[in-house]
N, C-alpha and C positions, 0 to 999 in steps of 0.2 A: 504494500500500500504506500504510494508516494503522492504527497500533496505539494503543489508548487508554492513558492513563497508568496506569490500574488494571491492565490486562493486562501492560504493560511491567514493572511492579514484580514480577510473579510469574515472568517469564521469566528463569531463572537465567543463561542465556547472554548476556542483554542488559541485565539490571537495574542493572549497575554502570556502564553507559555512559549519558551524559547523554541524557535523553529528547529534547531538542531535536535530537539527531543521529540518532536511531533511524530515522526514516522516510527520511532521506537515505541512510543505510547500506543499508537494505533495497532502496531504489530502485536504488542503485549495484550491489548484488549480484543484482538481478533476481529478488527473492523473490516468491513467489505463494502465495496461500492457497486450500486446497481443503477441501470438507466431505465427511464420511463418515457414513453411518447406523450405528446400533448393530449389531454383529455383522458389519459389512462388513470384509472383509480389505483392509488397506492395502498390505501386501506379503506375497506367498506365499513359502514356502520355495523356494529356487533362483532367485528373482528377482535381478536386479542392481539396485543402488541408486546413484544419482548425485546425491542430494539429502540435505541435513540436514533432518530434520523437527522443528519446534517446535510443541508443542501449545498452541493458543490457547484452547481450551475442550474440555471433555469428558475422557474417559479412554481409554487405550490399553494393551493387554496384549501383552507380547512372550513368545513361547513357542518351545521347540524340540520337534520331533516326530520320533521315531525311525522306523526302517524299518517297524516293526510298528504304528505309529500311536499309540504311547504319548506323552502330552503332559507336558512339564515346563515349568512357568511360570518364566520367568527374572525378570521384574519387571512391576509395574503402574505406569504413568506417568499423570500428570495435568497440568493447566494449568501451563505454564512449563517442563516437562521436554522434553528433546530425545531423539531416537532416530535410528539409522541413520548417525550421523556416522563411526563407526569403519569400517563397511563401505564407505561412500561414499568416504572419503578413501583407504582402502587399495585401492579399486577392485576389490573382491571381485566376481567374476562370478556366483557362486551363493551367496546368503546362506543360513546354516544355521538361520534362525529365521523364524517367522511373526509378523506385526504385525497385530493386529486391534483394531477400535474396540469398546470395551466400553460405550460410550454414544454418542449423537450427538456428533461431534467435528469441530473445525475445526483444520486443521494448516497451518502456514506452512512452505513448502519453499524451501530456499536451495540452488541448484546449487553443488556443490563446485568445479566448474571456474571459477566466478566468484570463488571465494575464493583458489584456488591459482594462478591465472594471474599473469602478470607485469605486468598492466595497473596502472599506478600512478595512474590518474585518480581512484580512490576513496581519498581521504586517510584514511578511517576504517578501512580494511581491516585494518591492522596491529593495532589495538586489539581488533578482532573476533577475530582469530586468537589473541591472547593469552587472551581469555576462553574461546575454544574449547579451548585447551590445559588451562585450569583445569577445564573441564567433563569432559575426558578423565580428569583426576586424580580427580574426584569419582566418576565411574562406576567407576573402578578400585577405589576404596574400598568402594563398594557391592558389587562382585563379591567382594571379599575377605571382607566380612561374610557373604555368602551361603555361601561356601566354609566359613567357620567353622561355620555352622549344620549344613551337610551332613556335616561331618567328625565330628559326634557319633555315637556308636555306636547308641544306642537311640532309639526314637521319642520317649520322654519327654524325653530330653536334647536332641533336635532342637527339640521344641516349647518347652522351657524357654529354649533359646538364642535362638530367634526372638522369643518373647514378651518376654523380658528386654530385648532390643535395642529392641523397639517401645516398651516402658515408658520406657527411657532416652531414646529419641528424643523422646517426647512429654512427658518430665519429669513423669510421673504414673503411678500404679499402675493407673489406669483409662484405657483408650484404645480406639480402633477400628482394626481392621486392614482392608486393602483387598481381602481375599479371603473367599469363602465356603468351606465345608468342602472341597469338591473342589479348589478353587484352592489352598487352603492345603496340602493333601496333595500336589498337583502341585508346588508351590513347594519343598517340603521333600523331594520324591522319596520319598514314603511312600504306602502304601495308604490310600484314603479311609476304609474301615471301621475300620482299625487306628488311624487318626488320631482319628476320632470316639470310639472306644472308650477311647483313652488320655485324651482330654480329659474324658470322662465320669468316669473313675476319679479324675482330678485334682480334679474338682469335688466328688465324694463325699468325698474326703480333705480338703476345704476348703483346698486349695492355691490355687485360683482360682475365679472365678465368671465366667460369660459368658452372653450372650444374642445369638444370631446372630453378628455380627462385633465386638461390644463385649465387651471382656475387663477383668477386674479381678484383679490378682495380690494374693492375700490374705496369703501368707507364703512364705518360702523353702522350697525342696524339700530 
């Protein structure tokens, strides 16, 4: 298993570990990489997960789907992001989400049993676990932010909350979001038509401008 320095820099779970140690750690943990085509499902709802997934290239979307088939996008992930770690470590037998490749994607899988076992032959395991805990914390912060968006009462308030957070994250009034209109509506748990209508109203009121997934916030609401 060989990861280039360029990819290593973007892997949040590993980029604070010396590059010279990375391949030794991955060999010790018996990591393996697999490729998936766009729209291929990596994990189905009710699958069991025993690996932590690290995205080496491409993008992945995680969604929940209710009994009636309604989809709610939880997050969009890209190179360097991880997925499945909570379910794998908690040994959840039936995961409540679907993980799908939204482009051609390469994923590095690390078996959690090789992280949690008592084998002390891998001297770098402890530092990996420390960074894994930091990743858990970051994911929790992301979930808290989404709850903040969803807690808003009106569609406009939800859109404002989300777009404001993206502007702050990008440190610019102009930014791109990772969602098309349907995906944005799913992420915010609102109707697609209502989402598009409200965005159109905000554009006419000169509160913001947009083209596809590129937005510019013009003034406060």
